[in-house]
Phi, psi and omega in degrees: 000133170263130185246135173244121175269133187235356183293151178296148180299329180294321184289319189296326180296316174300318180288329184294315178295318181297325188292330181295314181297323178295313185285344178258349183288127184297148187306316181300345173300330190247027185293322175304325184301331181302332177256335179215103182308339187280355183256028181276349175082204190290154178288134180250137178291160180293154175293152179308320186284355177272344185264153176237228192266172189284152178207173179235336179208174186293328182294343174279356184257153178287173178295134189089000181243147169241154178280108179271100175284351183281350184281158174299328172237102182312137182222147170291138179227144178293134183300150177055034183249342180292138177276178176299133179083347180296151187283143181216160175239346184213155181298327185282007176266355189250151182281164170043042179074006178293158184257157175267102183241131183045034170079026172225146175288108191249128184274006175295150174270122185259147170236104192060232179273354185262141175282123187291131176299298179191121183299331190288330183229004176290118186283000174262334178220076183273105184078326175213167185290140180077359179271107180273147177277117179289172173302144182081346183256173172223162177258119179228124182046040172085009183227135183285123183212165177272152177295164177302133182091355177255151175230144184281112178236107186042054176073025183219136177277122177227162175258107184301348182283323191229352189286115180302332186268348184214072181264113184077329176209161177295134174093350182277100200259130172290139173288166178295352180253014182233158171235160176259112182226124183053037184073017187222140175285121178241149184276144176267356189285135178275169172304132181090009178234157177220162170231136178269159184298130181082009186234160175280175179288143186220153180290143182268345184260029185271126181299340177262359171204074187285113176095349184052056181292116180288135185072358179208104183281137176261115189260129176274132177291168183302132178092353174261152177221159187271131176230161183222141182242142191051044193304131176079000180257170182305318178257042178301134185225142171237145181205147173276136183215160174225159179258121176246129183248149170214151180259005175269094185281005174275359179265169172255161177296330176300319177291322187291315179296320185291332183295336171260010180078025180237183175232158185275128177260103182291138191270193001273164180232155177229152181247015180201157180287341172244034182305137179276346183210163179243161174229151179217210171278138183229143166262132169266146176217166182278114176277327184203181182296330184242006184215140180258155174221167188221159161211149195290151179224148182281164185303318190261007185267144177254129174311129182240112181289151181236176180295332181271338172282314191073195177298151177269136180276318181198176182231116173264118183240139172270122190237134177228162189292151182292000000 
């Protein structure tokens, strides 16, 4: 290949001297440039052995050369020959994949015009240029990942131990009445509360929602209150009840309740989860001159006085709407 040198001898001498400094300078000299391309220092001329003949465009150069138009006197230059900080007009004039940035061969890894911080950890360029790290994720070893202890659930890093939308596993959602603790769904309802699907905990002994009937509130009429039988057990029953009394102790509670259009609710019944006692139908009798006592009686039974009870004073019956 015939190469013509047309540069003045003095300029070529300067290039030769400069090239010695460029080629022997350790790469660490330019470490700061990997963070800031403006820290490369003064522009250095290319090494003399890289240069060829004068030119105005690439077509003026032999195969394997490009026209370096950034030089004061544009000259053909061998591709991939430029050292760090040498003057350049295109990327292919620089060695080792360096970029030509602001007319200098720059060792920085570029993303657009920005010198990339570190593909291993850069949240704007994780692994590759333009790969942004979404919220809740991190960039580790050039990959978008969740931090230790977190799991990727539909593009969001979550803690399966406490996340209400992903409790124990992605997509396992806690109801309004539940919390996520240690990766398991636990009820937030207190004693005396229940929850319907999609609803928060609500009292079961409420007169406006007796028994917390899901989808259909059981409202107790005026004068009635909410009671439960076998509370917390398999055959649990809730009912709105009132107490109807009579001095006619020859009647049964079935008859007393029926007279009011109600039915007898055989006990025992409780009105709170922690009730200390239960109530049902009672016959009252005079225990002493100043005190009454009672004993339970079934809906269909007629009170029968005994020697220990003496005559009955009244009959209290628990009645509920039919």
